[in-house]
C-alpha positions as CSV (number, residue, x, y, z in Angstrom):
1,X,57.7,-27.4,-43.7
2,X,55.3,-30.2,-42.6
3,X,55.2,-33.0,-45.1
4,X,53.5,-35.7,-43.0
5,X,51.2,-35.4,-40.0
6,X,53.0,-36.0,-36.6
7,X,51.7,-39.2,-35.0
8,X,50.7,-37.5,-31.7
9,X,48.6,-35.0,-33.5
10,X,47.1,-37.8,-35.7
11,X,46.0,-39.7,-32.6
12,X,44.7,-36.5,-30.9
13,X,42.5,-35.9,-34.0
14,X,41.6,-39.6,-34.6
15,X,40.0,-40.2,-31.2
16,X,37.4,-37.4,-31.4
17,X,36.7,-38.2,-35.0
18,X,36.1,-41.9,-34.0
19,X,33.6,-40.7,-31.3
20,X,31.8,-38.6,-33.8
21,X,31.4,-41.6,-36.1
22,X,30.2,-43.8,-33.2
23,X,27.7,-41.0,-32.2
24,X,26.2,-40.9,-35.7
25,X,26.7,-44.6,-36.5
26,X,26.0,-46.4,-33.2
27,X,26.4,-49.9,-34.5
28,X,30.0,-50.9,-33.9
29,X,30.2,-53.2,-36.9
30,X,29.5,-50.1,-39.1
31,X,31.3,-47.3,-37.3
32,X,34.7,-49.1,-37.0
33,X,35.1,-49.8,-40.8
34,X,34.1,-46.2,-41.6
35,X,36.6,-44.9,-39.1
36,X,39.3,-47.3,-40.4
37,X,38.6,-46.3,-44.0
38,X,39.0,-42.6,-43.0
39,X,42.3,-43.3,-41.3
40,X,43.7,-45.4,-44.2
41,X,42.6,-42.8,-46.7
42,X,44.4,-40.1,-44.7
43,X,47.6,-42.1,-44.4
44,X,47.4,-42.8,-48.2
45,X,47.0,-39.0,-48.8
46,X,50.0,-38.2,-46.5
47,X,52.2,-40.8,-48.2
48,X,51.3,-39.4,-51.6
49,X,52.0,-35.9,-50.4
50,X,55.4,-36.9,-49.1
51,X,56.2,-38.9,-52.3
52,X,55.3,-35.9,-54.5
53,X,57.8,-33.8,-52.7
54,X,60.7,-36.4,-52.4
55,X,60.0,-39.2,-54.9
56,X,60.8,-39.5,-58.6
57,X,57.3,-40.2,-60.0
58,X,57.0,-42.6,-62.9
59,X,54.4,-42.1,-65.6
60,X,53.1,-38.9,-67.1
61,X,50.2,-38.5,-64.6
62,X,52.3,-38.5,-61.5
63,X,54.9,-36.3,-63.0
64,X,52.2,-33.8,-64.0
65,X,50.7,-34.0,-60.5
66,X,54.1,-33.4,-58.9
67,X,54.6,-30.3,-61.0
68,X,51.1,-29.2,-60.2
69,X,51.5,-29.7,-56.5
70,X,54.8,-27.9,-56.3
71,X,53.2,-25.0,-58.1
72,X,50.6,-25.0,-55.4
73,X,53.4,-24.5,-52.8
74,X,55.6,-22.1,-54.7
75,X,53.4,-20.1,-57.1
76,X,50.0,-19.7,-55.4
77,X,49.1,-21.6,-52.3
78,X,45.4,-20.5,-52.6
79,X,45.0,-22.6,-55.7
80,X,45.8,-26.2,-56.8
81,X,44.9,-28.3,-53.8
82,X,44.7,-31.5,-55.7
83,X,47.3,-34.2,-54.8
84,X,46.2,-37.1,-57.1
85,X,43.9,-35.3,-59.5
86,X,42.5,-31.9,-60.5
87,X,38.9,-33.1,-60.2
88,X,38.0,-31.2,-57.0
89,X,40.0,-28.2,-58.1
90,X,37.7,-28.0,-61.2
91,X,34.6,-28.4,-59.0
92,X,35.6,-25.6,-56.6
93,X,37.3,-23.4,-59.2
94,X,40.8,-23.6,-57.7
95,X,42.7,-25.0,-60.7
96,X,46.1,-23.5,-61.1
97,X,46.6,-22.2,-64.6
């Protein structure tokens, strides 16, 4: 089971994404921060995903999200995509019940 993105695959995906950003945002001073924010956001997502599998969450919210995320993997992988909240699951109708 993959819990974090392999670095080689991350780089292979990051380069074309960066070029897409620079195509639509040609000014370097704007495209680089957008690309960096995307990469930092994805690393934060990957670390959170790993933590929910292997960490011992503190606080009721993280404990609830760990249970919710594990239910996504082991009860119904077509529902419950949220890692840090159920917001987008509510928007797209994919909340695990």
